[in-house]
C-alpha positions as a Markdown table, in Angstrom:
| # | Residue | x | y | z |
|---|---|---|---|---|
| 1 | Unk | -11.0 | -20.6 | -11.5 |
| 2 | Unk | -7.7 | -20.2 | -9.7 |
| 3 | Unk | -5.1 | -17.6 | -10.4 |
| 4 | Unk | -2.8 | -19.8 | -12.6 |
| 5 | Unk | -5.8 | -20.9 | -14.7 |
| 6 | Unk | -6.9 | -17.3 | -15.3 |
| 7 | Unk | -3.4 | -16.2 | -16.2 |
| 8 | Unk | -3.1 | -19.0 | -18.7 |
| 9 | Unk | -6.5 | -18.0 | -20.2 |
| 10 | Unk | -5.3 | -14.4 | -20.5 |
| 11 | Unk | -2.2 | -15.6 | -22.2 |
| 12 | Unk | -4.3 | -17.6 | -24.7 |
| 13 | Unk | -6.5 | -14.6 | -25.4 |
| 14 | Unk | -3.5 | -12.4 | -26.0 |
| 15 | Unk | -3.5 | -10.6 | -29.3 |
| 16 | Unk | -0.5 | -8.8 | -30.8 |
| 17 | Unk | -2.8 | -6.3 | -32.7 |
| 18 | Unk | -4.6 | -5.5 | -29.5 |
| 19 | Unk | -1.3 | -5.2 | -27.6 |
| 20 | Unk | 0.0 | -2.7 | -30.1 |
| 21 | Unk | -3.1 | -0.6 | -29.8 |
| 22 | Unk | -2.8 | -0.6 | -26.0 |
| 23 | Unk | 0.9 | 0.3 | -26.2 |
| 24 | Unk | -0.1 | 3.3 | -28.4 |
| 25 | Unk | -2.4 | 4.3 | -25.6 |
| 26 | Unk | 0.5 | 4.1 | -23.1 |
| 27 | Unk | 0.2 | 0.6 | -21.6 |
| 28 | Unk | 3.5 | -0.6 | -20.2 |
| 29 | Unk | 4.6 | -4.2 | -20.0 |
| 30 | Unk | 3.8 | -6.8 | -18.8 |
| 31 | Unk | 0.5 | -7.6 | -20.5 |
| 32 | Unk | -0.8 | -9.9 | -23.3 |
| 33 | Unk | -3.1 | -7.6 | -25.2 |
| 34 | Unk | -6.5 | -9.1 | -24.3 |
| 35 | Unk | -9.6 | -7.6 | -25.8 |
| 36 | Unk | -12.2 | -6.3 | -23.4 |
| 37 | Unk | -14.7 | -8.6 | -25.1 |
| 38 | Unk | -12.6 | -11.6 | -24.2 |
| 39 | Unk | -12.2 | -10.3 | -20.6 |
| 40 | Unk | -16.0 | -10.3 | -20.4 |
| 41 | Unk | -16.0 | -14.0 | -21.3 |
| 42 | Unk | -13.8 | -14.7 | -18.3 |
| 43 | Unk | -15.9 | -12.3 | -16.2 |
| 44 | Unk | -19.0 | -14.3 | -17.1 |
| 45 | Unk | -17.3 | -17.5 | -16.1 |
| 46 | Unk | -15.8 | -16.2 | -12.9 |
| 47 | Unk | -18.6 | -13.9 | -11.9 |
| 48 | Unk | -17.6 | -12.1 | -8.6 |
| 49 | Unk | -14.6 | -13.3 | -6.8 |
| 50 | Unk | -13.0 | -10.6 | -4.7 |
| 51 | Unk | -10.0 | -12.7 | -3.4 |
| 52 | Unk | -9.1 | -13.7 | -7.0 |
| 53 | Unk | -9.4 | -10.0 | -8.0 |
| 54 | Unk | -6.8 | -9.1 | -5.4 |
| 55 | Unk | -4.5 | -11.9 | -6.6 |
| 56 | Unk | -4.9 | -10.8 | -10.2 |
| 57 | Unk | -4.1 | -7.2 | -9.5 |
| 58 | Unk | -1.0 | -8.1 | -7.5 |
| 59 | Unk | 0.5 | -9.8 | -10.7 |
| 60 | Unk | 1.2 | -6.4 | -12.1 |
| 61 | Unk | -0.1 | -7.6 | -15.5 |
| 62 | Unk | -2.4 | -5.0 | -17.1 |
| 63 | Unk | -4.8 | -7.5 | -18.5 |
| 64 | Unk | -5.1 | -9.2 | -15.1 |
| 65 | Unk | -5.6 | -5.9 | -13.4 |
| 66 | Unk | -8.4 | -4.8 | -15.7 |
| 67 | Unk | -10.1 | -8.2 | -15.1 |
| 68 | Unk | -9.6 | -7.7 | -11.4 |
| 69 | Unk | -11.7 | -4.5 | -11.6 |
| 70 | Unk | -14.4 | -6.5 | -13.4 |
| 71 | Unk | -14.7 | -9.3 | -10.8 |
| 72 | Unk | -14.0 | -7.4 | -7.6 |
| 73 | Unk | -16.8 | -7.0 | -5.0 |
| 74 | Unk | -17.3 | -3.4 | -4.0 |
| 75 | Unk | -19.1 | -4.6 | -0.8 |
| 76 | Unk | -16.0 | -6.5 | 0.3 |
| 77 | Unk | -13.3 | -4.0 | -1.0 |
| 78 | Unk | -11.5 | -2.0 | 1.7 |
| 79 | Unk | -10.2 | 1.5 | 1.5 |
| 80 | Unk | -6.7 | 0.1 | 2.1 |
| 81 | Unk | -7.0 | -2.4 | -0.8 |
| 82 | Unk | -8.1 | 0.4 | -3.2 |
| 83 | Unk | -5.3 | 2.7 | -2.0 |
| 84 | Unk | -2.8 | -0.1 | -2.9 |
| 85 | Unk | -4.5 | -0.6 | -6.3 |
| 86 | Unk | -4.3 | 3.2 | -7.0 |
| 87 | Unk | -0.6 | 3.1 | -6.2 |
| 88 | Unk | -0.1 | 0.2 | -8.6 |
| 89 | Unk | -1.8 | 1.7 | -11.6 |
| 90 | Unk | 0.6 | 2.4 | -14.4 |
| 91 | Unk | -1.8 | 3.7 | -17.1 |
| 92 | Unk | -5.2 | 5.2 | -17.4 |
| 93 | Unk | -7.2 | 2.0 | -18.4 |
| 94 | Unk | -6.4 | 0.7 | -14.9 |
| 95 | Unk | -6.7 | 3.9 | -12.9 |
| 96 | Unk | -9.7 | 5.5 | -14.6 |
| 97 | Unk | -11.7 | 2.4 | -15.4 |
| 98 | Unk | -10.7 | -0.8 | -13.5 |
| 99 | Unk | -10.1 | 1.0 | -10.2 |
| 100 | Unk | -12.5 | 3.9 | -10.4 |
| 101 | Unk | -15.3 | 1.6 | -11.5 |
| 102 | Unk | -14.9 | -0.4 | -8.3 |
| 103 | Unk | -14.4 | 2.4 | -5.9 |
| 104 | Unk | -17.3 | 4.5 | -7.1 |
| 105 | Unk | -19.6 | 1.6 | -6.0 |
| 106 | Unk | -18.1 | 1.2 | -2.5 |
| 107 | Unk | -19.4 | 2.8 | 0.7 |
| 108 | Unk | -16.3 | 5.0 | 0.8 |
| 109 | Unk | -16.3 | 6.0 | -2.9 |
| 110 | Unk | -17.2 | 9.7 | -2.4 |
| 111 | Unk | -14.7 | 10.1 | 0.4 |
| 112 | Unk | -11.8 | 8.4 | -1.4 |
| 113 | Unk | -12.5 | 10.2 | -4.7 |
| 114 | Unk | -12.3 | 13.5 | -2.9 |
| 115 | Unk | -9.0 | 12.4 | -1.3 |
| 116 | Unk | -7.5 | 11.2 | -4.6 |
| 117 | Unk | -8.2 | 14.4 | -6.5 |
| 118 | Unk | -5.8 | 16.2 | -4.1 |
| 119 | Unk | -2.9 | 13.9 | -5.1 |
| 120 | Unk | 0.1 | 15.0 | -7.0 |
| 121 | Unk | 0.3 | 11.6 | -8.7 |
| 122 | Unk | -1.2 | 11.9 | -12.2 |
| 123 | Unk | -3.0 | 8.5 | -12.3 |
| 124 | Unk | -4.2 | 8.7 | -8.7 |
| 125 | Unk | -5.7 | 12.2 | -9.2 |
| 126 | Unk | -7.2 | 11.0 | -12.5 |
| 127 | Unk | -8.7 | 8.0 | -10.7 |
| 128 | Unk | -10.2 | 10.4 | -8.2 |
| 129 | Unk | -12.1 | 12.5 | -10.8 |
| 130 | Unk | -13.3 | 9.3 | -12.5 |
| 131 | Unk | -14.5 | 7.9 | -9.2 |
| 132 | Unk | -16.5 | 11.0 | -8.4 |
| 133 | Unk | -17.9 | 11.0 | -12.0 |
| 134 | Unk | -18.9 | 7.4 | -11.5 |
| 135 | Unk | -20.4 | 8.1 | -8.1 |
| 136 | Unk | -22.7 | 10.7 | -9.6 |
| 137 | Unk | -23.9 | 8.3 | -12.3 |
| 138 | Unk | -25.3 | 5.7 | -9.9 |
| 139 | Unk | -26.4 | 7.7 | -6.8 |
| 140 | Unk | -29.6 | 9.7 | -6.4 |
| 141 | Unk | -29.3 | 13.4 | -6.2 |
| 142 | Unk | -30.5 | 13.4 | -2.5 |
| 143 | Unk | -27.4 | 11.3 | -1.7 |
| 144 | Unk | -25.0 | 13.8 | -3.3 |
| 145 | Unk | -23.3 | 16.8 | -1.7 |
| 146 | Unk | -24.5 | 19.3 | -4.3 |
| 147 | Unk | -22.6 | 22.2 | -2.7 |
| 148 | Unk | -19.3 | 20.3 | -3.0 |
| 149 | Unk | -20.2 | 19.5 | -6.6 |
| 150 | Unk | -20.7 | 23.2 | -7.4 |
| 151 | Unk | -17.3 | 23.9 | -5.8 |
| 152 | Unk | -15.6 | 21.2 | -7.9 |
| 153 | Unk | -17.3 | 22.7 | -11.1 |
| 154 | Unk | -15.8 | 26.1 | -10.2 |
| 155 | Unk | -12.4 | 24.4 | -9.8 |
| 156 | Unk | -12.8 | 22.8 | -13.2 |
| 157 | Unk | -13.9 | 26.1 | -14.8 |
| 158 | Unk | -10.8 | 27.9 | -13.5 |
| 159 | Unk | -8.1 | 25.2 | -13.3 |
| 160 | Unk | -8.7 | 22.4 | -15.8 |
| 161 | Unk | -6.1 | 23.6 | -18.3 |
| 162 | Unk | -3.4 | 23.8 | -15.6 |
| 163 | Unk | -3.8 | 20.1 | -14.6 |
| 164 | Unk | -1.6 | 17.1 | -15.6 |
| 165 | Unk | -2.3 | 15.4 | -18.9 |
| 166 | Unk | -4.6 | 12.6 | -17.9 |
| 167 | Unk | -6.2 | 14.6 | -15.1 |
| 168 | Unk | -7.4 | 17.1 | -17.8 |
| 169 | Unk | -9.2 | 14.3 | -19.5 |
| 170 | Unk | -10.8 | 13.0 | -16.4 |
| 171 | Unk | -11.8 | 16.4 | -15.0 |
| 172 | Unk | -13.5 | 17.2 | -18.3 |
| 173 | Unk | -15.3 | 13.8 | -17.9 |
| 174 | Unk | -16.4 | 14.9 | -14.4 |
| 175 | Unk | -18.0 | 18.1 | -15.8 |
| 176 | Unk | -19.8 | 15.9 | -18.4 |
| 177 | Unk | -21.0 | 13.5 | -15.7 |
| 178 | Unk | -22.5 | 16.4 | -13.6 |
| 179 | Unk | -24.2 | 17.7 | -16.7 |
| 180 | Unk | -25.6 | 14.3 | -17.6 |
| 181 | Unk | -26.5 | 12.9 | -14.3 |
| 182 | Unk | -27.2 | 15.7 | -11.8 |
| 183 | Unk | -30.3 | 17.5 | -13.1 |
| 184 | Unk | -30.2 | 20.4 | -10.7 |
| 185 | Unk | -26.6 | 21.2 | -11.7 |
| 186 | Unk | -26.8 | 20.4 | -15.4 |
| 187 | Unk | -27.2 | 24.0 | -16.5 |
| 188 | Unk | -24.2 | 25.0 | -14.4 |
| 189 | Unk | -22.1 | 22.1 | -15.8 |
| 190 | Unk | -23.2 | 23.2 | -19.3 |
| 191 | Unk | -21.9 | 26.7 | -18.6 |
| 192 | Unk | -18.6 | 25.4 | -17.3 |
| 193 | Unk | -18.2 | 23.2 | -20.4 |
| 194 | Unk | -18.8 | 26.3 | -22.6 |
| 195 | Unk | -16.2 | 28.2 | -20.6 |
| 196 | Unk | -13.4 | 25.5 | -20.7 |
| 197 | Unk | -14.0 | 24.8 | -24.3 |
| 198 | Unk | -11.5 | 22.4 | -26.0 |
| 199 | Unk | -9.3 | 20.5 | -23.5 |
| 200 | Unk | -5.9 | 19.5 | -24.9 |
| 201 | Unk | -4.8 | 16.0 | -23.9 |
| 202 | Unk | -1.9 | 14.0 | -25.3 |
| 203 | Unk | -3.7 | 10.8 | -26.3 |
| 204 | Unk | -0.5 | 8.9 | -27.3 |
| 205 | Unk | -0.1 | 7.5 | -30.8 |
| 206 | Unk | -3.9 | 7.3 | -31.3 |
| 207 | Unk | -6.6 | 9.3 | -33.1 |
| 208 | Unk | -8.7 | 9.5 | -30.0 |
| 209 | Unk | -10.2 | 12.9 | -29.2 |
| 210 | Unk | -11.3 | 14.6 | -26.0 |
| 211 | Unk | -15.1 | 15.2 | -26.0 |
| 212 | Unk | -16.3 | 18.8 | -25.8 |
| 213 | Unk | -18.2 | 18.9 | -22.5 |
| 214 | Unk | -20.7 | 21.5 | -23.8 |
| 215 | Unk | -21.5 | 19.4 | -26.9 |
| 216 | Unk | -21.8 | 16.2 | -24.9 |
| 217 | Unk | -24.1 | 17.6 | -22.4 |
| 218 | Unk | -26.3 | 19.1 | -25.1 |
| 219 | Unk | -26.4 | 15.8 | -26.8 |
| 220 | Unk | -27.6 | 14.1 | -23.5 |
| 221 | Unk | -30.2 | 16.8 | -23.1 |
| 222 | Unk | -31.5 | 16.4 | -26.7 |
| 223 | Unk | -32.0 | 12.7 | -25.9 |
| 224 | Unk | -34.0 | 13.6 | -22.7 |
| 225 | Unk | -31.5 | 11.6 | -20.7 |
| 226 | Unk | -30.4 | 14.2 | -18.1 |
| 227 | Unk | -30.6 | 12.8 | -14.6 |
| 228 | Unk | -31.1 | 9.2 | -15.8 |
| 229 | Unk | -28.8 | 7.1 | -13.5 |
| 230 | Unk | -26.9 | 4.0 | -14.5 |
| 231 | Unk | -27.1 | 0.6 | -12.7 |
| 232 | Unk | -23.4 | 0.1 | -12.6 |
| 233 | Unk | -20.1 | 2.0 | -13.0 |
| 234 | Unk | -18.4 | -1.0 | -14.5 |
| 235 | Unk | -18.6 | -2.1 | -18.1 |
């Protein structure tokens, strides 16, 4: 499929109800309000097409940008391209899922995630924590810098409540990811989750809640899933 065909399909899939929901979550125009399930239909048809992904992201349309993250090829993505994507993210569905999902699977995911968490830009910093969380979920522990993870857990323990709104959510998710996917640090992550407790995040005009890291990690533990890696960071 070419760009104009995909954009037409996105328009056809647009749903006013879905659009209202996304707007309540903070999505800015332009976008059509396409359900993720319908995006998956297009993903199945397109499969992987990195050039098309770049073209879709450049439209500035949120639906197109999310689809771009679904069809991009992490093996072909460059650090420069992903930097441009991060700069172009206008809300968390793009920064924390579409972009972070791709970057976590690249050869430079760890490096770029660490760079982004230093950013003063809310969505870039948030994307950084989500990238690192995703990286942990798909890489074996012997490929992970455990000392750095411990350092980041200490940062979360002491500074999470001082971060910008969406960063608080993503940093809480990072603690959960450590507890769920890095067996040797799961106990430490659990302790951090207990210390930070409830994390306050403005979720827009929605009823969504921030998961308690301690409870989430305990749930994973009760299912005997600690340390079980995922095949992909993208859904």
